[in-house]
N, C-alpha and C positions, 0 to 999 in steps of 0.2 A: 286423256290429253297425251300428246307425245312431245319431246324435246329434241330439236336438231341443232347442231352447231357446225360452222365452218371455221376451223381454227388455223389462221394463217400467221405468218411471221409479223405482218403489219397490223392486221385487224382480225378480230374475232366476232362472228356474227351468230347469235342465238335466236331461235324462234320457237314458239309454241304453236302446234297445229293440232286441230281437231280431224286428223286424216285417218279415214277408215279404208276406203279402197281406191278412190280416184284422187288426183291431185287437187288440193285446195289452197287458198291463200292463208297466210299465218294469222292466228288469232292476235299474236303480239310478237314483235321483233325489235331487236336492239343490236347495235354495233358497238364494240369496245376497241380502244387502242391496246393491243396485246401487250406491248412493252410496259404499260402502266400497272400490270399485274404480276404478282409472283407465281400465280398458278392458274389453271383453268377452274379449279374449285372456287377460287375468290370470285371469278367472273360469274359462274353459275349461281353462287349464293346471291350476289347482288342482283342478278337478273330475275331470280325466283322470289325475291322479296315483294310482298304485295304492296301496291301503292299505299302511301299514308292516307288515312281517312281525312275528310275535310275538317278544319278546325271547328270546335264546338263552341258556340257563343254562350257564355255563362249567364247572359242576361235572359236567355229563353227559358223562363221558369218551367219547370215540369218536364222538360225535354231531357232525355238521356243521350249521352254520347254514343254514337254508332259503334258497334263492335268492330274491331280490327278484322281486316280480311285474312283469311288463311291462304298459305301458299297453295298453288294448284296441285292436284294429285298427278303425278307423272307415271304412266304405265310402262313407257319404253323411252329410251333415248339413244341417239346415234351421233357420232361426232366425226367429221372429216378432219384429219390431222395432217399438216404439212411435215411429214416424216415417215419413217418405216414403222409399221405397226406389227409387233411380234407378240403372240399370245395375249392380245387384247390390251397391250400397253405400247407406249411410244415415247422415246426421247426426241423432242421436237428438234428440227434441224436448224431453224433460225430463231429459236427462243430457248432459254435456260429452263425449260420445263420437262417434267416427267408426267405423263397423263396415263392413269391407270383405270381401265374400265370397271374392275372389281371394286376399287376404292370409291369411285364416283357412285356406283351402285349403293354401296353401304352408307355413304355419307348422306345422300339425298333420298334414300329408301326408294329407289327406282329399280323395279324388279329385273328389268332387261336393259343393259347398256352395252352398246358395241362401238368399237373404234374402227374408222376406215382410214386408210391413206387418202389424202385429200383428192388425188386424181381418181382413186377408186369411187369415192362419193361423187365426184363430177360425172363419172361414167354412169352411175345409177341416175344421176340427174339429167343427162343426155337422153335416157330412155323415156322420160316423162316431159321433155320439151315440146313446145308447140312448133308447128312448121315456120312461123314467122319469127322465131326466136334465134334463127341462124342466118348468116349471110354467105352467099356462094362465092368461093374462089375458083373453083373448077367444078363444073357440072358432072363431068365423068360419065362412064357407062358401066355401072356396077354389074356383076354377074347376076344371073336369075337365082343362083343357089346361094344362100347366105353362108358366110365364113367368119369374117372378122372385121372389126373396126378398130381404130386406134385414136388415142387422145394425146395432145401434146399441149402443155400450158405454161407460157412464160409469164411470170408475175414477180413477186419478191424473190422467188427461186424459179426452177424449171421442173415441172412434174411431167410424167409420161405414164400411160396405162393402155392396156389392151382389152378389147371386149370380144369374147369368143362366143360363137353361136353353138348351142347344144341341140339343135333340132327344133326347139320350142321358143327359146329366148336367149338373149344376149347376158353374158355373165362378165362384169368387169373385173380385171384382175390387176393389182397394183404393180409397180416396178420403181426402181430408183434409177431409171435411165438417164435422167437429167444429169447425174454425177458421173456418166461415162466420160471418157477422155475426149476432149475436143479434137476433131479431125479437119485441118485446113484443106480447102479445095482450090486455093489460088495462091499465087506468090504473095499478094497482100496478106492473106490470112496466114501464111507461113511466118511472115514478118510479125504478125499479130501474136502467134504462138511464142515465138522467141521472146518478145516483149514481155508477155505475161509470165513465162517460165522463170524470168528474173525476180518475180514477185511471189509466185506460188510453186510449191513442189509439185502439186497436181493441178492441171488446167482442165476443168470439166467444161461440158457445154453450158452449165449453169453459169460459169464465170463470164460468158459472152452472150448468153441469151436469157436475160432477166433485167430487172431495174438496175441492179449493180452492173450487169453486163453492158447495157446501153453506155453507162457512164465509163466503163473500161474501154469500150470502143472509141469513145470520144477522146479519152486521155491518151490512147495510143495515137490517134491521128494528131492530136495537139503536140505530143512530144516528138513525133517523127516527121510531121509534115509542116509544123510551125505556122499553122494558118488559123490560130484562134483570134477572132476579134476581140478588142478590149472590153467592149460593152457587153459581150456575152460572157467573158471570164469574170466580170464584176457581178453579173446578174446570177451566175452559178454559185459564186461565193456565199451569197446570202439566201438562196432559195433551195428548192428541191432539185438536184442536178439532173436525174433522169427526166423528169417533167419539163424542165426548161429546155433541155436538149432536144426533147420530142417536139415541143411546140415550136421551136426555132426551125427544125428540120421540115416539119410539115407545112410551115408557112414560107418555107425557102428563105429565110432571113439570114442564114449563114451557111456557106458551102461546107463547113466542117460538120455541122449538124446534119446536112442533108446526106454527106458521106457516111456518117455514123449510122443513120437510119437505113441507107442502102445495104451497108455491111450487115446490120441486124436482120433486115428482110431476107437476104441472101443466106445467112447462117441458119435462120429459122426455117427456111424452105429446105435446105439441104439436110437438116436433121429430122424435119418432118418426113422427108422422103426415105431417109434411112430407117425410121420407125415403121414407115408403111412396107418396106421390104422385109424387115425382121418379123413383122406380124402378119406379113402377107394380107395387109388390111384393105382388100379390094372392095369392102362395103362402104368405106369412107374413112377419112382421117379428119378429126375435128381439133380445131384450136380453141382451147379454153384459156382461163386466166385473164388477167386485167389488162395485159399489154396489147393483144390482138384487136379487141374492139377499139381501142384508142389509136391504133395505127392502121386501121382498115384501108384508108385511102392509100397509104404507102404500100400495104400488102397487095392491093388491087392493081398496082402499077405494072407488074409482071416479073419483078426480080424473084419473088418468093416462088411462083410456079415454075420459073425457069430452072431455079436451083432444085426444086422438088423433083422434077423429072430427069435432071441432068445425071443419069446413072447408067451411061453407056448402052449396053444391050437391052436394058429394061426400061429404056425411055418410053416406049410404046405402052408398056404395061402400066407404068405410072401415070401416064397421061390419061388413063381410062379411070383412075381413082378419083371419086368425088371428095372434094376438099371443102370444108365449110368453117366458118367462125362462129363460135357460141357467143350470142350478144347478150344473153341473160346473165347478169353477174351473180345471180343466186343459184346457179346450176348445182354447185357442190351442197348448198344448203338444202335444196330440193331433193337431191339424191340421198342426203342423210336422213331427210324426213321420210322418204320412200321406204328405206330400210327400217327405220323405227317403226313405221306403220305395220310392216311385216312381223317384227319382233312383237308388237302388240297382240297380233293375231296368233302368235305361237309358232310362226314359219321360222325355219333355221336361217 
């Protein structure tokens, strides 16, 4: 049995797989609210606890209570972590955790434990996705000779990764590109940068391209354009701001929410285009994370691709790059499982 995990700032998903060579469905899977736990070890311990045996009826004379189940034997484990992984350890970006592969291996008697950056895990997951688990934003015309693909994923934070072709397969490699400096591409975005610089010493792309980023875009428009309807302000006060803003924008219930989504789609497209150029990702750019599938209708309106290809002399090159949205929310979990399956077989 192998153990796989997708460790995010908002939620942590763990699953057991009997994965040997090909992708299989999990034997058991569970999702936890990350902030409710002090460490990943706490979550793993709870997850691996065997289910309690059914209560024994003392009136059943002669019957003995069933033996409690033993925890499953784990041959290998892999976890995708939202943060940089250095020497198989990570201090998570949006959680106060330190995750150490060697410590996990020792505590749970797992022979092989590997940590991956969450986008690196998603990259491995991309390689086992089925064709119907992505949505096309741009069909493109990729070259016949393979070279590189790229991943960008907005969710609780912003992740980026590159997959390079070695002649026989793609290798995902992590990055922390989401924390690079935000680069405005219009007068409105320059205003946004000035607004955010009053609040933060460093304005990264993650500040504007994530769940908190959508809220920041909305607040910028609210404070500079003064066009927030009272009903929406009241709703935001008592609910989940990014989700409420997204819903109001997609349903066109409030102009300020529509404008916030337009800004996000434009910034998302611009940074995806930046990543495509940096990696020369002519084989395709994939959008992962939780935001893109929810905003698929907005991304398909055209602002995303317009910003993606708006790179001057490289417009024609970028127009040929395939762009797809990953619709399977378990891509990172599947990627971690595929790596754990390789570890189980003794592959590096």
